[in-house]
N, CA, C and O atoms as a Maestro MAE file, in Angstrom:
{
 s_m_m2io_version
 :::
 2.0.0
}

f_m_ct {
 s_m_title
 :::
 protein
 m_atom[324] {
  # First column is atom index #
  i_m_mmod_type
  r_m_x_coord
  r_m_y_coord
  r_m_z_coord
  i_m_residue_number
  s_m_chain_name
  s_m_pdb_residue_name
  s_m_pdb_atom_name
  i_m_atomic_number
  :::
  1 25 2.630 39.407 -21.250 1 A "UNK " " N  " 7
  2 3 3.607 38.870 -22.583 1 A "UNK " " CA " 6
  3 2 2.789 38.169 -23.363 1 A "UNK " " C  " 6
  4 15 2.075 37.309 -22.848 1 A "UNK " " O  " 8
  5 25 2.749 38.426 -24.808 2 A "UNK " " N  " 7
  6 3 1.642 37.824 -25.440 2 A "UNK " " CA " 6
  7 2 1.897 35.991 -25.415 2 A "UNK " " C  " 6
  8 15 2.843 35.386 -24.911 2 A "UNK " " O  " 8
  9 25 0.892 35.520 -26.024 3 A "UNK " " N  " 7
  10 3 1.326 33.934 -25.933 3 A "UNK " " CA " 6
  11 2 1.634 33.966 -27.182 3 A "UNK " " C  " 6
  12 15 2.000 32.797 -27.054 3 A "UNK " " O  " 8
  13 25 1.871 34.217 -28.447 4 A "UNK " " N  " 7
  14 3 2.491 34.384 -29.717 4 A "UNK " " CA " 6
  15 2 4.354 34.354 -29.390 4 A "UNK " " C  " 6
  16 15 5.245 33.904 -30.110 4 A "UNK " " O  " 8
  17 25 4.440 34.976 -28.116 5 A "UNK " " N  " 7
  18 3 5.719 35.348 -27.512 5 A "UNK " " CA " 6
  19 2 6.189 34.396 -27.013 5 A "UNK " " C  " 6
  20 15 7.307 33.967 -27.301 5 A "UNK " " O  " 8
  21 25 5.515 33.956 -26.279 6 A "UNK " " N  " 7
  22 3 5.661 32.233 -25.270 6 A "UNK " " CA " 6
  23 2 5.783 31.360 -25.952 6 A "UNK " " C  " 6
  24 15 6.771 30.634 -25.845 6 A "UNK " " O  " 8
  25 25 4.869 31.150 -26.831 7 A "UNK " " N  " 7
  26 3 4.983 30.425 -27.862 7 A "UNK " " CA " 6
  27 2 6.441 30.363 -28.910 7 A "UNK " " C  " 6
  28 15 6.889 29.455 -29.610 7 A "UNK " " O  " 8
  29 25 6.719 31.188 -28.753 8 A "UNK " " N  " 7
  30 3 7.909 31.460 -29.946 8 A "UNK " " CA " 6
  31 2 9.636 31.058 -28.914 8 A "UNK " " C  " 6
  32 15 10.679 30.604 -29.385 8 A "UNK " " O  " 8
  33 25 9.387 31.379 -27.693 9 A "UNK " " N  " 7
  34 3 10.130 31.238 -26.528 9 A "UNK " " CA " 6
  35 2 9.762 29.784 -26.380 9 A "UNK " " C  " 6
  36 15 10.696 29.235 -26.965 9 A "UNK " " O  " 8
  37 25 9.272 29.202 -26.117 10 A "UNK " " N  " 7
  38 3 9.374 27.569 -26.128 10 A "UNK " " CA " 6
  39 2 10.042 26.339 -27.571 10 A "UNK " " C  " 6
  40 15 10.667 25.287 -27.705 10 A "UNK " " O  " 8
  41 25 9.292 27.514 -28.449 11 A "UNK " " N  " 7
  42 3 10.038 27.020 -29.275 11 A "UNK " " CA " 6
  43 2 11.427 26.749 -29.662 11 A "UNK " " C  " 6
  44 15 11.985 25.674 -29.885 11 A "UNK " " O  " 8
  45 25 11.831 27.859 -29.690 12 A "UNK " " N  " 7
  46 3 13.186 28.339 -29.158 12 A "UNK " " CA " 6
  47 2 14.021 27.376 -28.013 12 A "UNK " " C  " 6
  48 15 15.062 26.759 -28.240 12 A "UNK " " O  " 8
  49 25 13.358 27.419 -26.870 13 A "UNK " " N  " 7
  50 3 14.183 26.201 -26.276 13 A "UNK " " CA " 6
  51 2 14.560 25.157 -26.790 13 A "UNK " " C  " 6
  52 15 15.704 24.706 -26.839 13 A "UNK " " O  " 8
  53 25 13.347 24.621 -27.303 14 A "UNK " " N  " 7
  54 3 13.947 23.302 -27.918 14 A "UNK " " CA " 6
  55 2 14.825 23.009 -29.210 14 A "UNK " " C  " 6
  56 15 15.586 22.121 -29.594 14 A "UNK " " O  " 8
  57 25 14.246 24.405 -29.756 15 A "UNK " " N  " 7
  58 3 15.465 24.313 -31.233 15 A "UNK " " CA " 6
  59 2 16.903 24.344 -30.704 15 A "UNK " " C  " 6
  60 15 17.766 23.524 -31.018 15 A "UNK " " O  " 8
  61 25 17.083 25.463 -29.800 16 A "UNK " " N  " 7
  62 3 18.357 25.654 -29.038 16 A "UNK " " CA " 6
  63 2 18.952 24.064 -28.220 16 A "UNK " " C  " 6
  64 15 20.110 23.687 -28.047 16 A "UNK " " O  " 8
  65 25 18.243 23.702 -28.016 17 A "UNK " " N  " 7
  66 3 18.670 21.985 -26.798 17 A "UNK " " CA " 6
  67 2 18.255 20.981 -27.990 17 A "UNK " " C  " 6
  68 15 17.050 20.729 -28.003 17 A "UNK " " O  " 8
  69 25 18.880 20.478 -28.805 18 A "UNK " " N  " 7
  70 3 18.854 18.888 -29.234 18 A "UNK " " CA " 6
  71 2 18.407 18.049 -27.784 18 A "UNK " " C  " 6
  72 15 18.735 18.156 -26.602 18 A "UNK " " O  " 8
  73 25 17.498 17.180 -28.537 19 A "UNK " " N  " 7
  74 3 16.613 16.253 -27.594 19 A "UNK " " CA " 6
  75 2 16.632 17.000 -25.675 19 A "UNK " " C  " 6
  76 15 17.090 16.657 -24.585 19 A "UNK " " O  " 8
  77 25 16.057 17.822 -26.084 20 A "UNK " " N  " 7
  78 3 15.348 18.410 -24.697 20 A "UNK " " CA " 6
  79 2 14.306 17.797 -24.513 20 A "UNK " " C  " 6
  80 15 13.501 17.774 -25.444 20 A "UNK " " O  " 8
  81 25 13.923 16.970 -23.017 21 A "UNK " " N  " 7
  82 3 12.671 16.518 -23.513 21 A "UNK " " CA " 6
  83 2 12.128 16.807 -21.690 21 A "UNK " " C  " 6
  84 15 12.949 16.563 -20.805 21 A "UNK " " O  " 8
  85 25 11.043 17.207 -21.406 22 A "UNK " " N  " 7
  86 3 10.232 17.948 -20.544 22 A "UNK " " CA " 6
  87 2 8.924 17.396 -20.300 22 A "UNK " " C  " 6
  88 15 7.975 17.151 -21.046 22 A "UNK " " O  " 8
  89 25 9.140 17.248 -18.921 23 A "UNK " " N  " 7
  90 3 7.836 16.814 -18.155 23 A "UNK " " CA " 6
  91 2 6.980 18.103 -18.278 23 A "UNK " " C  " 6
  92 15 7.621 19.044 -18.745 23 A "UNK " " O  " 8
  93 25 5.503 18.410 -17.929 24 A "UNK " " N  " 7
  94 3 4.629 19.249 -18.471 24 A "UNK " " CA " 6
  95 2 4.844 20.232 -16.658 24 A "UNK " " C  " 6
  96 15 4.405 21.322 -16.290 24 A "UNK " " O  " 8
  97 25 5.829 19.038 -15.846 25 A "UNK " " N  " 7
  98 3 5.655 20.037 -14.634 25 A "UNK " " CA " 6
  99 2 6.678 21.051 -14.886 25 A "UNK " " C  " 6
  100 15 6.525 22.271 -14.843 25 A "UNK " " O  " 8
  101 25 7.997 20.234 -15.220 26 A "UNK " " N  " 7
  102 3 9.603 20.904 -15.733 26 A "UNK " " CA " 6
  103 2 9.217 22.152 -16.821 26 A "UNK " " C  " 6
  104 15 10.042 23.008 -17.137 26 A "UNK " " O  " 8
  105 25 7.994 22.118 -17.279 27 A "UNK " " N  " 7
  106 3 7.688 22.910 -18.463 27 A "UNK " " CA " 6
  107 2 7.275 24.339 -17.703 27 A "UNK " " C  " 6
  108 15 7.710 25.485 -17.824 27 A "UNK " " O  " 8
  109 25 6.253 23.755 -16.877 28 A "UNK " " N  " 7
  110 3 5.460 25.189 -16.150 28 A "UNK " " CA " 6
  111 2 6.874 26.130 -15.378 28 A "UNK " " C  " 6
  112 15 7.127 27.332 -15.445 28 A "UNK " " O  " 8
  113 25 7.716 24.838 -14.550 29 A "UNK " " N  " 7
  114 3 8.686 25.906 -13.555 29 A "UNK " " CA " 6
  115 2 9.491 26.492 -14.898 29 A "UNK " " C  " 6
  116 15 9.874 27.644 -14.692 29 A "UNK " " O  " 8
  117 25 9.783 26.071 -15.996 30 A "UNK " " N  " 7
  118 3 10.847 26.994 -17.104 30 A "UNK " " CA " 6
  119 2 10.136 28.015 -17.393 30 A "UNK " " C  " 6
  120 15 10.513 29.169 -17.191 30 A "UNK " " O  " 8
  121 25 9.303 27.775 -17.774 31 A "UNK " " N  " 7
  122 3 8.480 29.025 -18.598 31 A "UNK " " CA " 6
  123 2 7.921 30.120 -17.701 31 A "UNK " " C  " 6
  124 15 7.803 31.270 -18.124 31 A "UNK " " O  " 8
  125 25 7.471 29.666 -16.091 32 A "UNK " " N  " 7
  126 3 6.544 30.276 -15.211 32 A "UNK " " CA " 6
  127 2 4.997 30.702 -15.449 32 A "UNK " " C  " 6
  128 15 4.306 31.719 -15.383 32 A "UNK " " O  " 8
  129 25 4.855 29.279 -15.774 33 A "UNK " " N  " 7
  130 3 3.037 30.079 -16.556 33 A "UNK " " CA " 6
  131 2 2.617 28.530 -15.896 33 A "UNK " " C  " 6
  132 15 3.234 27.470 -15.790 33 A "UNK " " O  " 8
  133 25 1.334 28.952 -15.543 34 A "UNK " " N  " 7
  134 3 0.236 28.196 -14.561 34 A "UNK " " CA " 6
  135 2 -0.239 26.872 -15.793 34 A "UNK " " C  " 6
  136 15 -0.298 26.962 -17.019 34 A "UNK " " O  " 8
  137 25 -0.502 25.780 -14.962 35 A "UNK " " N  " 7
  138 3 -0.907 24.663 -15.462 35 A "UNK " " CA " 6
  139 2 -1.841 24.051 -16.648 35 A "UNK " " C  " 6
  140 15 -1.689 23.054 -17.355 35 A "UNK " " O  " 8
  141 25 -3.086 25.248 -16.577 36 A "UNK " " N  " 7
  142 3 -3.912 25.455 -17.387 36 A "UNK " " CA " 6
  143 2 -3.323 26.731 -19.168 36 A "UNK " " C  " 6
  144 15 -3.849 26.476 -20.252 36 A "UNK " " O  " 8
  145 25 -2.423 27.748 -19.065 37 A "UNK " " N  " 7
  146 3 -1.250 28.201 -19.786 37 A "UNK " " CA " 6
  147 2 -0.969 27.195 -20.485 37 A "UNK " " C  " 6
  148 15 -1.189 26.800 -21.630 37 A "UNK " " O  " 8
  149 25 -0.300 26.764 -19.338 38 A "UNK " " N  " 7
  150 3 0.771 25.606 -20.057 38 A "UNK " " CA " 6
  151 2 0.716 24.465 -20.963 38 A "UNK " " C  " 6
  152 15 1.518 24.133 -21.835 38 A "UNK " " O  " 8
  153 25 -0.355 23.938 -20.604 39 A "UNK " " N  " 7
  154 3 -1.264 22.815 -21.124 39 A "UNK " " CA " 6
  155 2 -1.709 23.412 -22.285 39 A "UNK " " C  " 6
  156 15 -1.452 22.725 -23.273 39 A "UNK " " O  " 8
  157 25 -2.438 24.719 -22.585 40 A "UNK " " N  " 7
  158 3 -2.770 24.999 -23.832 40 A "UNK " " CA " 6
  159 2 -1.615 25.300 -24.882 40 A "UNK " " C  " 6
  160 15 -1.640 24.849 -26.028 40 A "UNK " " O  " 8
  161 25 -0.783 25.962 -24.471 41 A "UNK " " N  " 7
  162 3 0.455 26.093 -24.793 41 A "UNK " " CA " 6
  163 2 1.296 24.588 -25.818 41 A "UNK " " C  " 6
  164 15 1.550 24.352 -26.999 41 A "UNK " " O  " 8
  165 25 1.427 24.054 -24.783 42 A "UNK " " N  " 7
  166 3 2.084 22.354 -25.435 42 A "UNK " " CA " 6
  167 2 0.993 21.877 -26.276 42 A "UNK " " C  " 6
  168 15 1.315 21.164 -27.226 42 A "UNK " " O  " 8
  169 25 -0.627 22.226 -26.041 43 A "UNK " " N  " 7
  170 3 -1.251 21.395 -27.001 43 A "UNK " " CA " 6
  171 2 -1.131 21.962 -28.136 43 A "UNK " " C  " 6
  172 15 -1.025 21.301 -29.170 43 A "UNK " " O  " 8
  173 25 -1.130 23.304 -28.114 44 A "UNK " " N  " 7
  174 3 -1.242 23.960 -29.267 44 A "UNK " " CA " 6
  175 2 0.434 23.503 -30.381 44 A "UNK " " C  " 6
  176 15 0.718 23.651 -31.569 44 A "UNK " " O  " 8
  177 25 0.820 23.196 -29.739 45 A "UNK " " N  " 7
  178 3 2.478 23.027 -30.099 45 A "UNK " " CA " 6
  179 2 2.567 21.511 -30.686 45 A "UNK " " C  " 6
  180 15 3.139 21.075 -31.685 45 A "UNK " " O  " 8
  181 25 1.891 20.965 -29.823 46 A "UNK " " N  " 7
  182 3 1.639 19.279 -30.694 46 A "UNK " " CA " 6
  183 2 0.552 19.613 -31.724 46 A "UNK " " C  " 6
  184 15 1.105 19.569 -32.822 46 A "UNK " " O  " 8
  185 25 -0.437 19.853 -31.835 47 A "UNK " " N  " 7
  186 3 -1.006 20.365 -33.085 47 A "UNK " " CA " 6
  187 2 -0.301 20.740 -34.155 47 A "UNK " " C  " 6
  188 15 -0.646 20.570 -35.324 47 A "UNK " " O  " 8
  189 25 0.866 21.342 -33.707 48 A "UNK " " N  " 7
  190 3 1.288 21.864 -35.110 48 A "UNK " " CA " 6
  191 2 2.848 20.914 -35.607 48 A "UNK " " C  " 6
  192 15 3.802 21.163 -36.345 48 A "UNK " " O  " 8
  193 25 2.352 19.510 -34.558 49 A "UNK " " N  " 7
  194 3 3.570 19.072 -35.175 49 A "UNK " " CA " 6
  195 2 4.769 19.770 -34.627 49 A "UNK " " C  " 6
  196 15 5.829 19.270 -35.004 49 A "UNK " " O  " 8
  197 25 4.878 20.887 -33.764 50 A "UNK " " N  " 7
  198 3 6.092 21.168 -33.214 50 A "UNK " " CA " 6
  199 2 6.471 20.228 -32.491 50 A "UNK " " C  " 6
  200 15 7.653 19.977 -32.724 50 A "UNK " " O  " 8
  201 25 6.018 19.560 -31.694 51 A "UNK " " N  " 7
  202 3 6.555 19.001 -29.986 51 A "UNK " " CA " 6
  203 2 5.207 17.380 -30.428 51 A "UNK " " C  " 6
  204 15 4.214 17.144 -31.116 51 A "UNK " " O  " 8
  205 25 6.117 16.731 -29.472 52 A "UNK " " N  " 7
  206 3 5.516 14.936 -29.254 52 A "UNK " " CA " 6
  207 2 5.194 14.651 -27.944 52 A "UNK " " C  " 6
  208 15 6.108 14.922 -27.165 52 A "UNK " " O  " 8
  209 25 4.291 14.238 -27.490 53 A "UNK " " N  " 7
  210 3 4.412 13.540 -26.696 53 A "UNK " " CA " 6
  211 2 5.145 12.629 -26.316 53 A "UNK " " C  " 6
  212 15 5.505 12.125 -27.380 53 A "UNK " " O  " 8
  213 25 5.530 12.170 -25.657 54 A "UNK " " N  " 7
  214 3 6.297 10.786 -24.941 54 A "UNK " " CA " 6
  215 2 5.183 9.939 -24.178 54 A "UNK " " C  " 6
  216 15 4.276 10.438 -23.511 54 A "UNK " " O  " 8
  217 25 5.450 8.238 -24.433 55 A "UNK " " N  " 7
  218 3 4.233 7.473 -23.552 55 A "UNK " " CA " 6
  219 2 4.115 7.816 -22.329 55 A "UNK " " C  " 6
  220 15 3.149 7.613 -21.594 55 A "UNK " " O  " 8
  221 25 5.468 8.541 -21.998 56 A "UNK " " N  " 7
  222 3 5.879 9.136 -19.968 56 A "UNK " " CA " 6
  223 2 5.383 9.981 -20.107 56 A "UNK " " C  " 6
  224 15 5.781 10.490 -19.059 56 A "UNK " " O  " 8
  225 25 4.524 11.015 -20.683 57 A "UNK " " N  " 7
  226 3 3.881 12.489 -20.901 57 A "UNK " " CA " 6
  227 2 4.639 13.792 -20.927 57 A "UNK " " C  " 6
  228 15 4.183 14.935 -20.940 57 A "UNK " " O  " 8
  229 25 6.474 13.190 -20.937 58 A "UNK " " N  " 7
  230 3 6.958 14.188 -21.002 58 A "UNK " " CA " 6
  231 2 6.897 14.916 -22.925 58 A "UNK " " C  " 6
  232 15 6.333 14.227 -23.776 58 A "UNK " " O  " 8
  233 25 7.386 15.968 -23.230 59 A "UNK " " N  " 7
  234 3 7.152 16.238 -24.323 59 A "UNK " " CA " 6
  235 2 8.584 16.987 -24.992 59 A "UNK " " C  " 6
  236 15 9.131 17.974 -24.500 59 A "UNK " " O  " 8
  237 25 9.073 16.193 -26.342 60 A "UNK " " N  " 7
  238 3 10.305 16.605 -27.315 60 A "UNK " " CA " 6
  239 2 10.089 16.988 -28.559 60 A "UNK " " C  " 6
  240 15 9.144 16.376 -29.056 60 A "UNK " " O  " 8
  241 25 10.579 17.742 -29.247 61 A "UNK " " N  " 7
  242 3 10.252 18.389 -30.209 61 A "UNK " " CA " 6
  243 2 10.932 16.939 -31.281 61 A "UNK " " C  " 6
  244 15 11.801 16.067 -31.277 61 A "UNK " " O  " 8
  245 25 9.491 17.640 -32.328 62 A "UNK " " N  " 7
  246 3 9.019 16.603 -33.470 62 A "UNK " " CA " 6
  247 2 10.166 16.507 -33.944 62 A "UNK " " C  " 6
  248 15 10.907 17.433 -33.613 62 A "UNK " " O  " 8
  249 25 10.772 15.452 -34.842 63 A "UNK " " N  " 7
  250 3 12.269 15.210 -35.658 63 A "UNK " " CA " 6
  251 2 11.759 15.865 -37.015 63 A "UNK " " C  " 6
  252 15 10.934 15.409 -37.807 63 A "UNK " " O  " 8
  253 25 12.566 17.216 -37.078 64 A "UNK " " N  " 7
  254 3 12.512 17.705 -38.593 64 A "UNK " " CA " 6
  255 2 11.740 19.160 -38.573 64 A "UNK " " C  " 6
  256 15 11.888 19.999 -39.461 64 A "UNK " " O  " 8
  257 25 10.749 19.357 -37.224 65 A "UNK " " N  " 7
  258 3 10.031 20.160 -36.370 65 A "UNK " " CA " 6
  259 2 10.787 21.800 -36.903 65 A "UNK " " C  " 6
  260 15 11.980 22.087 -36.803 65 A "UNK " " O  " 8
  261 25 9.626 22.729 -37.494 66 A "UNK " " N  " 7
  262 3 10.570 23.865 -37.440 66 A "UNK " " CA " 6
  263 2 9.948 24.876 -36.835 66 A "UNK " " C  " 6
  264 15 8.780 24.975 -37.211 66 A "UNK " " O  " 8
  265 25 10.336 25.813 -35.894 67 A "UNK " " N  " 7
  266 3 9.507 26.883 -35.451 67 A "UNK " " CA " 6
  267 2 8.705 27.649 -36.648 67 A "UNK " " C  " 6
  268 15 9.053 27.768 -37.823 67 A "UNK " " O  " 8
  269 25 7.682 28.070 -36.087 68 A "UNK " " N  " 7
  270 3 6.740 28.510 -36.997 68 A "UNK " " CA " 6
  271 2 6.057 29.829 -35.937 68 A "UNK " " C  " 6
  272 15 5.826 29.777 -34.729 68 A "UNK " " O  " 8
  273 25 5.829 31.113 -37.024 69 A "UNK " " N  " 7
  274 3 4.559 31.902 -36.049 69 A "UNK " " CA " 6
  275 2 3.248 31.744 -36.616 69 A "UNK " " C  " 6
  276 15 3.092 31.691 -37.835 69 A "UNK " " O  " 8
  277 25 2.223 31.660 -35.737 70 A "UNK " " N  " 7
  278 3 0.486 31.446 -35.989 70 A "UNK " " CA " 6
  279 2 1.035 29.697 -35.767 70 A "UNK " " C  " 6
  280 15 1.220 28.959 -36.734 70 A "UNK " " O  " 8
  281 25 1.226 29.272 -34.366 71 A "UNK " " N  " 7
  282 3 1.522 27.722 -34.152 71 A "UNK " " CA " 6
  283 2 0.091 27.156 -34.767 71 A "UNK " " C  " 6
  284 15 -0.208 26.678 -35.861 71 A "UNK " " O  " 8
  285 25 -0.550 27.396 -33.723 72 A "UNK " " N  " 7
  286 3 -2.398 26.955 -33.768 72 A "UNK " " CA " 6
  287 2 -3.078 27.604 -34.368 72 A "UNK " " C  " 6
  288 15 -3.001 28.813 -34.148 72 A "UNK " " O  " 8
  289 25 -3.781 27.255 -35.111 73 A "UNK " " N  " 7
  290 3 -4.830 27.465 -35.478 73 A "UNK " " CA " 6
  291 2 -6.213 28.045 -34.836 73 A "UNK " " C  " 6
  292 15 -6.997 28.912 -35.224 73 A "UNK " " O  " 8
  293 25 -6.182 27.308 -33.838 74 A "UNK " " N  " 7
  294 3 -6.951 27.684 -32.520 74 A "UNK " " CA " 6
  295 2 -6.575 28.331 -31.213 74 A "UNK " " C  " 6
  296 15 -7.284 28.855 -30.354 74 A "UNK " " O  " 8
  297 25 -5.133 28.136 -31.296 75 A "UNK " " N  " 7
  298 3 -4.662 28.775 -30.063 75 A "UNK " " CA " 6
  299 2 -4.601 29.555 -29.876 75 A "UNK " " C  " 6
  300 15 -4.620 30.323 -30.837 75 A "UNK " " O  " 8
  301 25 -4.457 30.209 -28.369 76 A "UNK " " N  " 7
  302 3 -4.386 31.316 -28.038 76 A "UNK " " CA " 6
  303 2 -3.682 32.307 -28.604 76 A "UNK " " C  " 6
  304 15 -2.647 32.218 -29.264 76 A "UNK " " O  " 8
  305 25 -4.643 33.778 -28.144 77 A "UNK " " N  " 7
  306 3 -3.594 34.663 -28.545 77 A "UNK " " CA " 6
  307 2 -3.485 35.925 -27.878 77 A "UNK " " C  " 6
  308 15 -3.155 37.025 -28.322 77 A "UNK " " O  " 8
  309 25 -3.896 35.485 -26.484 78 A "UNK " " N  " 7
  310 3 -4.134 36.522 -25.772 78 A "UNK " " CA " 6
  311 2 -3.311 36.889 -24.665 78 A "UNK " " C  " 6
  312 15 -2.690 35.858 -24.405 78 A "UNK " " O  " 8
  313 25 -2.957 37.785 -23.865 79 A "UNK " " N  " 7
  314 3 -1.707 38.172 -23.129 79 A "UNK " " CA " 6
  315 2 -1.435 36.787 -22.372 79 A "UNK " " C  " 6
  316 15 -2.150 35.812 -22.602 79 A "UNK " " O  " 8
  317 25 -0.402 36.738 -21.486 80 A "UNK " " N  " 7
  318 3 0.085 35.968 -20.407 80 A "UNK " " CA " 6
  319 2 0.403 37.112 -19.374 80 A "UNK " " C  " 6
  320 15 0.824 38.218 -19.715 80 A "UNK " " O  " 8
  321 25 0.101 36.642 -17.777 81 A "UNK " " N  " 7
  322 3 0.581 37.331 -16.934 81 A "UNK " " CA " 6
  323 2 1.490 36.985 -16.458 81 A "UNK " " C  " 6
  324 15 2.024 37.664 -15.581 81 A "UNK " " O  " 8
  :::
 }
 m_bond[323] {
  # First column is bond index #
  i_m_from
  i_m_to
  i_m_order
  :::
  1 1 2 1
  2 2 3 1
  3 3 4 2
  4 3 5 1
  5 5 6 1
  6 6 7 1
  7 7 8 2
  8 7 9 1
  9 9 10 1
  10 10 11 1
  11 11 12 2
  12 11 13 1
  13 13 14 1
  14 14 15 1
  15 15 16 2
  16 15 17 1
  17 17 18 1
  18 18 19 1
  19 19 20 2
  20 19 21 1
  21 21 22 1
  22 22 23 1
  23 23 24 2
  24 23 25 1
  25 25 26 1
  26 26 27 1
  27 27 28 2
  28 27 29 1
  29 29 30 1
  30 30 31 1
  31 31 32 2
  32 31 33 1
  33 33 34 1
  34 34 35 1
  35 35 36 2
  36 35 37 1
  37 37 38 1
  38 38 39 1
  39 39 40 2
  40 39 41 1
  41 41 42 1
  42 42 43 1
  43 43 44 2
  44 43 45 1
  45 45 46 1
  46 46 47 1
  47 47 48 2
  48 47 49 1
  49 49 50 1
  50 50 51 1
  51 51 52 2
  52 51 53 1
  53 53 54 1
  54 54 55 1
  55 55 56 2
  56 55 57 1
  57 57 58 1
  58 58 59 1
  59 59 60 2
  60 59 61 1
  61 61 62 1
  62 62 63 1
  63 63 64 2
  64 63 65 1
  65 65 66 1
  66 66 67 1
  67 67 68 2
  68 67 69 1
  69 69 70 1
  70 70 71 1
  71 71 72 2
  72 71 73 1
  73 73 74 1
  74 74 75 1
  75 75 76 2
  76 75 77 1
  77 77 78 1
  78 78 79 1
  79 79 80 2
  80 79 81 1
  81 81 82 1
  82 82 83 1
  83 83 84 2
  84 83 85 1
  85 85 86 1
  86 86 87 1
  87 87 88 2
  88 87 89 1
  89 89 90 1
  90 90 91 1
  91 91 92 2
  92 91 93 1
  93 93 94 1
  94 94 95 1
  95 95 96 2
  96 95 97 1
  97 97 98 1
  98 98 99 1
  99 99 100 2
  100 99 101 1
  101 101 102 1
  102 102 103 1
  103 103 104 2
  104 103 105 1
  105 105 106 1
  106 106 107 1
  107 107 108 2
  108 107 109 1
  109 109 110 1
  110 110 111 1
  111 111 112 2
  112 111 113 1
  113 113 114 1
  114 114 115 1
  115 115 116 2
  116 115 117 1
  117 117 118 1
  118 118 119 1
  119 119 120 2
  120 119 121 1
  121 121 122 1
  122 122 123 1
  123 123 124 2
  124 123 125 1
  125 125 126 1
  126 126 127 1
  127 127 128 2
  128 127 129 1
  129 129 130 1
  130 130 131 1
  131 131 132 2
  132 131 133 1
  133 133 134 1
  134 134 135 1
  135 135 136 2
  136 135 137 1
  137 137 138 1
  138 138 139 1
  139 139 140 2
  140 139 141 1
  141 141 142 1
  142 142 143 1
  143 143 144 2
  144 143 145 1
  145 145 146 1
  146 146 147 1
  147 147 148 2
  148 147 149 1
  149 149 150 1
  150 150 151 1
  151 151 152 2
  152 151 153 1
  153 153 154 1
  154 154 155 1
  155 155 156 2
  156 155 157 1
  157 157 158 1
  158 158 159 1
  159 159 160 2
  160 159 161 1
  161 161 162 1
  162 162 163 1
  163 163 164 2
  164 163 165 1
  165 165 166 1
  166 166 167 1
  167 167 168 2
  168 167 169 1
  169 169 170 1
  170 170 171 1
  171 171 172 2
  172 171 173 1
  173 173 174 1
  174 174 175 1
  175 175 176 2
  176 175 177 1
  177 177 178 1
  178 178 179 1
  179 179 180 2
  180 179 181 1
  181 181 182 1
  182 182 183 1
  183 183 184 2
  184 183 185 1
  185 185 186 1
  186 186 187 1
  187 187 188 2
  188 187 189 1
  189 189 190 1
  190 190 191 1
  191 191 192 2
  192 191 193 1
  193 193 194 1
  194 194 195 1
  195 195 196 2
  196 195 197 1
  197 197 198 1
  198 198 199 1
  199 199 200 2
  200 199 201 1
  201 201 202 1
  202 202 203 1
  203 203 204 2
  204 203 205 1
  205 205 206 1
  206 206 207 1
  207 207 208 2
  208 207 209 1
  209 209 210 1
  210 210 211 1
  211 211 212 2
  212 211 213 1
  213 213 214 1
  214 214 215 1
  215 215 216 2
  216 215 217 1
  217 217 218 1
  218 218 219 1
  219 219 220 2
  220 219 221 1
  221 221 222 1
  222 222 223 1
  223 223 224 2
  224 223 225 1
  225 225 226 1
  226 226 227 1
  227 227 228 2
  228 227 229 1
  229 229 230 1
  230 230 231 1
  231 231 232 2
  232 231 233 1
  233 233 234 1
  234 234 235 1
  235 235 236 2
  236 235 237 1
  237 237 238 1
  238 238 239 1
  239 239 240 2
  240 239 241 1
  241 241 242 1
  242 242 243 1
  243 243 244 2
  244 243 245 1
  245 245 246 1
  246 246 247 1
  247 247 248 2
  248 247 249 1
  249 249 250 1
  250 250 251 1
  251 251 252 2
  252 251 253 1
  253 253 254 1
  254 254 255 1
  255 255 256 2
  256 255 257 1
  257 257 258 1
  258 258 259 1
  259 259 260 2
  260 259 261 1
  261 261 262 1
  262 262 263 1
  263 263 264 2
  264 263 265 1
  265 265 266 1
  266 266 267 1
  267 267 268 2
  268 267 269 1
  269 269 270 1
  270 270 271 1
  271 271 272 2
  272 271 273 1
  273 273 274 1
  274 274 275 1
  275 275 276 2
  276 275 277 1
  277 277 278 1
  278 278 279 1
  279 279 280 2
  280 279 281 1
  281 281 282 1
  282 282 283 1
  283 283 284 2
  284 283 285 1
  285 285 286 1
  286 286 287 1
  287 287 288 2
  288 287 289 1
  289 289 290 1
  290 290 291 1
  291 291 292 2
  292 291 293 1
  293 293 294 1
  294 294 295 1
  295 295 296 2
  296 295 297 1
  297 297 298 1
  298 298 299 1
  299 299 300 2
  300 299 301 1
  301 301 302 1
  302 302 303 1
  303 303 304 2
  304 303 305 1
  305 305 306 1
  306 306 307 1
  307 307 308 2
  308 307 309 1
  309 309 310 1
  310 310 311 1
  311 311 312 2
  312 311 313 1
  313 313 314 1
  314 314 315 1
  315 315 316 2
  316 315 317 1
  317 317 318 1
  318 318 319 1
  319 319 320 2
  320 319 321 1
  321 321 322 1
  322 322 323 1
  323 323 324 2
  :::
 }
}
């Protein structure tokens, strides 16, 4: 699966479930990603202001954020196993 497809899936989950708040471990389990890939994708979504990281380290959708294609200027675009 391509990274862009995974980014769109992650954004879709947060759009479909307002108020969704997930820890990195929950994110990895939900999307079946390894730690490094998941951390890179979450960082790209934070950089794009789609997600925000709470003080507790969980991720929530930034208020008013809309899903976008090409989420990160420097984000990964390779395939995910």
